[in-house]
Every structure is written in C-alpha cells, then in structure tokens.
N, C-alpha and C positions, 0 to 999 in steps of 0.2 A: 202558412200559421206554422209558430213555434210552438213544438211541443212542451209540454212544462212537466215536469218531477211525476210521473209516476209508474206504475207496474210495467209497464211497455215502453218508457223511455225512447229507451235504446236499440231499439226495437226496429231491424229493415227489413223489406221483403225479398228474398230472394239476393239479386245484384246489383236491387235497384241504387241508383247514384244518391248519395246523403251529404250533409254538409254539418261536420260539428261547430255550432255559432259559439263565439264567444270565453270560450276557455282561455285560461292561462296557462298557456303553451310553453315546453321547457322542450327545446329542440337545437342542442348547442354544434351539432353541424351548420346550421343555416345561419348561426348567430342569436337565436331567440331564447332569451332566458328570462321568462316570468312575465311574459307580453301577451294580453290578448288577442285573438287572431281568429280564423276559421279555418278549419280542413273540409278541402273538398274531396269525397273519394267516389272513384269510377271504376266499374272492372277489376275490384282490388288492389285501385294503386292510386296514388295521391294525387291532384291533379290542380291543374289551373282556374282561377275562377272561371268559370263557363260565359260564354256570351248570351245562355239562356239558362241563370239560376232557378226558374219555375218548374224545371226537372228534377231538382236534388228533393228529397225532403230532408226539413231540417230538424234538428237536433238541438235541443238547447245544454249545451255544457257552462254557461254562463258560472264564477264560482269555484268550479272545481277544475282539477290540474290535467292537462293532457301532454301526455309525453309517447315517443315511439313505445314498440313490444320490447320487451328487454330478450337479451342474447345473453345464455350463458356460454360463453369459449369455452367452461372446461367444469366436464362433470363424468360420470360412470353409470352409463344406464341402460346399457345392453351387452350382449356376450358373454361366454363364460365366465369371468369373474363376477359376474351380476349375478348369475342363476346359482353360482356357489354362495354367494355372500347372503339370498333369499333362503337357501337350505342350512346353512351354517346359523342363522339365527332367526326362524320362521317367528318366534317372537315379535321380532321388530319388523317386520313387515307388510303385516295390513295397517292400510290408510286409516282403518278406524279403532284404533286401541283401546285396549278401556283403560288406559293410563290418560287416554287424549294425547298424549305424543304422537307427531307427525312420524311417518315409517322411515325408519333409516333407509331401506331399499325397496320401496315400492314396486306393486307390478309394473308391466310394461304400458298398460292401461291407463292404471292412477298416476305413473310418472308425465304423460301429458296432460290428464284434465288437471294435477296437483301445479304444474307450469304454470299452465294458463290462466289457473285462479290465482296467480300474484302479478301477471302484470306481462310474463316469459312467451314470448312468440318462436325461439330458435334456440336450439341446444345441441352441442357435440359433444360426443364420446369421444375421450380424451385418450384412450388405449383400448383399441383392438388388432389383434394378431392378423397378417396376411393371413394363416390358413381359415382363420374365424370369420373374418370378415362377407361369407355369403351368407352367416348364420344373425350376424348384426344386420345385415340388410333388412331378413324376412322380419326378423323382431322389429325391428324400426319400421316397416311399414302398417304394423300394428299400434303403435304410439300417434296417440290421434290427435290432432289442431296442430302441434306443433312443427314449422320447418326444423329437419334434424339432418346432420351429417357425424362424422365420424375420422378421425386421424387413426393411419396403421404402423404398426410397431416393425416398421419396414427394415430397420437396423438389426432385428432378432431372425431375419432370412440370412439362412447359410448364404442361398449365391450373393445375396446383397453384401454379406459381408464379405466374400470373397473378390469381388468388385470392389471395394471401399478396400479392402488391403494392396491390389493390383495399382489401383493408384488411378488410372485414367479419367478423367473429368468427363469426354463425351462419354464415354460408357457407363459410368457413375450415372448420369443425367439421365440418358436412355434407361437405364434400369428402372431408374425412379421412378419416371412418366409411367414405366410399362405397369410396376405394380399397382400405384395410387388407378392407373386404366381401370385397369381389371379387376380392382377390389374395391372398385365404386367406390373410393376416399377422396375426404376433399385435404386432409394433408397427412406429414408424416410425424412421428412422435418417436422420441429416441427416448428409454428409459433406462437409466444408470447405465450409459453409456456401454455397451461391449460384457456386462452383465451378465445377459446369458450365458456368453460361452465358458465364462467362470464357474456361474452356478453349473452345470453340467458337468463341469470338471472338476471340481474343485468347490460342494458345499460351503455356504457361510464366509466364503473369500471375501472379504472386502478389499478392493483393488484401489489403485491411485488412478488417477488419469494418465498417468506416462509408463503405466504396466505394461506389456506387450498382450495380448491377448492368446489363449492357448493355441498352440499351432499355427500362432500368426506372426508377419511384422506388422500389424496393426495394435495399435495405443487406445486408446481412449481419447486422446485429446488426440491424434489424425483422424480416428472416426466422426468426433463432433465437426472436426472443419471440415474436412470434406464431405461428409453428411451435408449440412448447413450451404455450403457451395453450390451440390449438387442439386438439394430442392431451391435454389434460389435460380439456377440455371436451367432447374425443370419449370419454370414460372408458376409456383403453384399458388395458390392465390390466398394461403396461411404461410410464412416463417415457417423455418423447423421446431416443433416445440419441444422444450427439452426438461427432460425431470433429471437432474445430473446426478451423479455417483455420489454413495455413504448417505441417503435420505435417513433423516432421526437421528442420525451419528451424534456426540458429542464431538464438537471442532471442527463440524461439516461447514462451516461459513467457508473456509478455506477454501473448498472442493467447490463451492460456489463462485467464489472470488476468481479461483484459476481456472473455472470454465467460460466465465465473462471473460475475462483476457486472451482465451484459446479462441472466443469467436471475431474479436479485433474488426468490427467493423464489420461484419456478416450481420443479416437483421435475424435476429433471433427472439424465440419466446422464453421466457424462463417458466416453468411450470411451479406451484405451489412451494413458493419462496420459503413460507414460513417453515417449512419441513427442511431444510437446508440453511439455517443463517444461526445454528448453535456455537458459541464458547463450550469449552471445559474438554475436560478429558475423561470422567468416568460421569453417570448416569447421576447417582448420588454426591459428585463430590459439590463443593461451594463455586468450583469456579463455571461450573455450568448455568448460560444465560444467554445474553445478546451477543451477537455479531451483529444487527443490523446496520450500524452507523458506518463501519469498516466497507461493508456491501452498500449500503446507500449514495456515499458519495459517488463510487467507481458505477453505479448505475447512472445517478445521474449525469455526468459526462459521455456517454456513450450512448446517443441518441438511437442505437441501431435495436438496442434492446426494448424488448415490453415484458411486462409480468402478470401472473396471478399471483393472488397473496396462498390463498390453501388455510383460510382463518380457520382454527376450532374454535366451538363454543359446546359448554359445560353439559353431560347428557351422554346416553345411550347412542354407539353407532358402529357399524361394519365398517372396516378397513378393508383394504382393496389394494394392490398395485402391480403392475407387471415386473415389479423388482422384488422376487422371493426371496432373494438373501436379508433385505430389509423386513420385511412381513416373517422370516424367521428369527430376525433379532428382538423383534417384538414380542413375539410370542414367547422366545423364553423368558423375555425381561418383565411379560405380567403374569407370564402362567396360563394366557387364555389358551383354547383348545384352536388350533389354526388348520386351515386348509392351502395343499398346493399341488399348482397341475403343472403338465410340459404339455403343450399343444403338439403334436410330430415334430419335436424337439425344437419349433419353430418363438418359442416364445414363453417363457411360464408368466405364472400368477400366484401371488399370496393373499388367502382372505382369513381375517380375523375377525369376532367382535372387539369391542372395546369399550371404555366407558372414562369419557374425561369427567374429572372431579375437582370443586372448584379449590379446594385446600391441599393437592398434591400439589408438589413441589415442581416437577414438571411439566403438571399442563398447564400449573399459573403463566410458567414461562412461556409454554407456548400461546398460549390466548392471548398475553401479553407483546408477543413478539410479530405476531401475525396484525396486532393493532399499531403498534411502532410503525410497520414496513406500510400500512396504509397512512398514517399520520406525518412520515418523513418525504417521501413520494410527493415532490411539490409541482409533479405536471399529472393530474386527472389523466389523461390521453394516453398514457402508457402505463396504465394499472390496469386490472380488471377485477371486479369483487367475484369472488367464489372462495365455496369451503374445501373446493377438492370432492364433493358429494361422492358419495357418503363418507368420505374419509375424516373429513373435521366436523364434519355435520351435515346433518339432510339440508337438502335445497329451499325446503320451507321455511328454514331458519335465515334466512335471506334477510327479512324483516326487520329482525332483532339487530344481526349485524350492521342494516342504513343504522339506526338507531343508534348503535354503538358510536358509529362514525360520523354523526350530525349534531348528536345533542350528550355534552362533553358533560352536564351533570349526571348524565343517567351512568354513561361511562366509569363517570367517579363512585359514583353510588356500586356497579358493578365490579370497579378495582378495589376496594375495601372489603370485599370478602373472598379474593384472595388469598393464598400464600402471604404471610407476614414479610417472608424472604425476599419476596417478589416486588410486593409493595415497597421494601424498602431501596433493592438495587434497582428497576427496571426503568429506564427514559421513557416508559411510556408515563412515568408519574410525573413529567414537566413537560407533556404536549397539551396542549389547550384548543388543537385548531379542529374547529367542526367544519365536516364537509357541508356544504350548501346543498339544495335541490338541484340548483344545477348540476354542480358536482358529482353527485348522487345518480341524476341519470346520465353523465357521460362514462361513472365506471360500470352500467348495467345495463347501458346502449349501446351510444354513440362510440366508447372506445373499444370496446370489443367486437362490433360490427367492422369498426375500419381495420383492425389488427385482422380479424378472421379473413376480414377479404370478402368484403358482403357492403359494395356499394351501393346497393336497393335496403339495407337493413338499416337500423340504428337513427332515421332520421325522418322526419315529416317534411320534405321538400317535395319537388315535385318530379314525379315519376316513382318514387321510393314505394315500396311495397304496404298498402295501407293495413302494416300491424300496428294499433294503436292501443294506449291505455288510459284510461282516465281514473283519476282518483280523489279521493273527496278529501282537501286539507285536513289538517291534524297534528298540530304540536306532539302528539305522542307518534315518531314515523314509522314505529315497529305494526301499530293499529292501520296507520295511512296507507302503506305497501302489502300486509297482509290480506287488505280485503276491497279490491280497487271498483270502482261502482259499475264499470264496465270494460271488456275487453276485444278488440278486432282482430281478426284473424284474413288479413289479405281481405280486407272489407265487411267479412263477416261477424258479427257479433257471435262470441263463442263463451262467453262469460259473464254474468248480468248479477253483482251483488254477491259473489258466490259463489250461484248457480249456474252448473251449463247449460249453455242454452245449443251447442251444435258441436258436435265430432269430428266435424269434416277431416279429412286424412291431408295432412301437411305434406310440403315436399323432401324428397331425399336429395340432399346436396350434396352433388360433388363436381369434384375438379374438373372432370373433362366431360363431355358427352356421352351419356349411356345408350341404351338401345331403347329404353324408358323414355327418354327425349329427356333427361332433367339434366340441367347446364347450370355453369357457374353465375 
C-alpha cells in the first residue's frame, strides 16, 4: 500500500528499506532532469530496483520534487574564528532572535539542525589552522545530522613554509600528506598566500604575488604554484582551495587574474571570488566597480579552475577571515570593533561585525558583482553556491539567493532598490538569465560534491549515500527551498516540514583513514 499525505507520511522505522515513489527527480550527475522516478533506499544507500520490492515501505512523493541532499563546499562553522564571532556579536548568535532574523553565527548544535532544515546534508569548514585542528574535530562531533569536514590552512605552518621555500616537490608532497593526515583534514586551504608572514612582520602590509616573504626566498606566486602541485601529488580529494591576496580591496581583480594565470593548468578551487573582483583605486571613487568580465573570460577558457562566489545579501552578519590584513582594513574603513588572534604564530584571523546596506555604494556593488559572476559563468558544474557563511550572509539565506538566480523578475525588483550609481553602471542590468531547477540542483549538490571529491554525494545513483531532500514545488523559489517536505540523511528521516525528526551524528570526513575508521 502506498501511503498518502499525512503527519507521518515520510516516517520510516529504524533502517527499514523504503522507496520514494513517483517523485519528480532532479539528479544531474545521472542525467535525470525533472523526470518521474522511484528512489530505492536500503542500509543508508541508494540501491537498484530489488527482486523483492514487497520488503520496501512505499512513500508517495508524486507531485513533489526529489533531489540529493545539499553540499556546502565553503562555510565557517567551527574553530577559534567562529567562537570569536559568537563573542563579538552575541546579539546575532541566537537562532531565535527577537527580530525573527536567522542567526549570523549559530551555535554548533543549531548549525547542524538549521542546515538540515534547508535540505543540506554535508558541510565543510573552509579555514582551520593546523594547530586548531584537534579543537575543530571535537566541535564537529557536536554538529548534529550532517557529514562534515574541514580544510587546513597548511601554508601558514612555519615548517611547511620552509619546505615550500626549499622547493623539493617530493618533500612538499610528503609534508602536505602528513599535515592533512595528522590534522584529520579533507583538503588544504591557502588564505592570502604568504600573508601570515607579512602580518607577523609588518602589520597591514598588502603585498603582491611577486614580493618575497620576509626572511625567505619564496614569493606568494611560487607558494601558490608549489602548494597546488603538492596537493595534486598528495592525491587529496579536493584541489587546493585558494583565497588569494588583496581580499576586499579596490583593483583586486588583477590579483585574482594573476592567481588564475599562476596556476597554468593545475587544478584549483577559487574561493569567494566576489570579494576579489573589484576595479578602481579608492573605495569612494567612481572607478570602483566590477572586474568580472575580464575574469570570467579567462575562467571559461581554463577548465582546471572551479569557484564559489561568496554572495553578499543585505543585512547584519559577522565577517571572519584567515586574512587579518583584510579584517584590519575593513575595521578601519567601517569603524567597527574587531578582534585579531594568532594561534601559536601558525595562522591569524580577523573577526568583526558588519551590516550590508542596500543603499550603500560599495555594498550594492558587492551584491551586483556576486550575481554577475553566477549569471556570467556558462558551466554550472564549475560554480558552487555560497555566501562564504557568515561573511556575505548566513547560510539560512541560501533560499533567497536561489530565487535571485532563478527568478529574473524577483532579481530586477531587488536591483531597483540598490544604489542608483550601481543600477546605472553594473553589467547585471543587462543579464536576463534564469537558473533552472536542474541548474540550482547542480550548484548546490552535484557540482560541490564533484569538486569536493565526494563520489557518493550529490546524486541519487546506485551506491550513493541516501542523502535526499523532498521539496514541494513553488514558483516562489525562496519559499520552496526554505521548507523541504522531508530530508533524509543516510536513509533516516531527519527533518519533516521544518521539524527535526532525528539528530543522529554524521561522519567526520577525512582524506585519510583515521583511528575512528572514517575514510574518504
């Protein structure tokens, strides 16, 4: 018997096998684009149609949209910077704020529950210093529901810097492997390559890629090239994750362009490119604007590169970055209180509250530049939806971002509210593209899983993890993606109509086997 809609429509008992019947399935990796299909689940995995289907509990999903669980490739959810963020703006940290706005820096427990309530089942923290890795691992144990992992800021490690300076490729590869293995990381992140060395020696020095690091023969460009090569040689699942120099500074599109050129065929992922795509020389200058067109042309031609956007959305949040120079510059510009920390001289971080305002010239440019990136890249398999949580906006704002991408009328209405100079000058005014449901599925599920190196995630093919989200169709995409009808994690119902049904602990994803038996 097929169960019809009821309060327990999606419920399954323990790990009983079940089948989702007749849903409109979006599974880009397996070429399914909105076709009715049945999804068979047993022992936490997607399985083929069984010889004895009577063993499977049948759940009717006809009229509903079925897609894989979401994968957030770039977020900030654990470690010292996040805890400082909670302290510096405690009024933004409750997930039940009096103004009904979602929290900018939720507690670790709320983070897992809130992600799951949106249909996300996997998340990565994008910046953990090597010395903070044990603490981050402990924190992630308390993150409910989701599978989770982190990228290590290995290039801030003094010993690895010395190895990179010496330039022996075999030694670099072995050192990277050792750091990621011992730190239980998933990949390697570099934030402002070489920036920690400059920060410790001359605060606020915004160096270029060809300046030698203090006391070394190594430049930031050489660091990037050798680190990307070493990560590839170490066969980590995810390529080098790059936050390049000059974050947030006018004219920094040229630095991102030079970073792309430096990689020259090496696989790499470019983080929060919106914050690295500005023209101009001064923040209050008429020359400040978008450098996306120059960058996207190069990006399209170089298939070794992928990116996440780091979209800003208007409202209050907390900025946190492994780039203290950028944080200090932003604090001096805005007058906001800020906090900087160094962790055993192995990596710094800057944290400060920020509010993005619709009528602010710079904020309007940032909003428009992010959307311009999304709408200009022609291959959604190389783009990941992100807000660089919480830097551009909290992750609970993802549904609004999805509607901005998938609904031109909604986007144009928002565009009419921003600063008039940006309305006049931004290339966004001429972009009419709308993301389809399939493309939204790609940039939130299939593409981030592929880029992260998770073959068992982001799809509904046989053998995949049974991470599944069921949505009710709605032309208001923000409403559709904000409240899934059901979310399954490893075949277990974890959220139904916004209500948590289970808080089972997810897996700590590590690139190498650990003593707990977690594997890539």
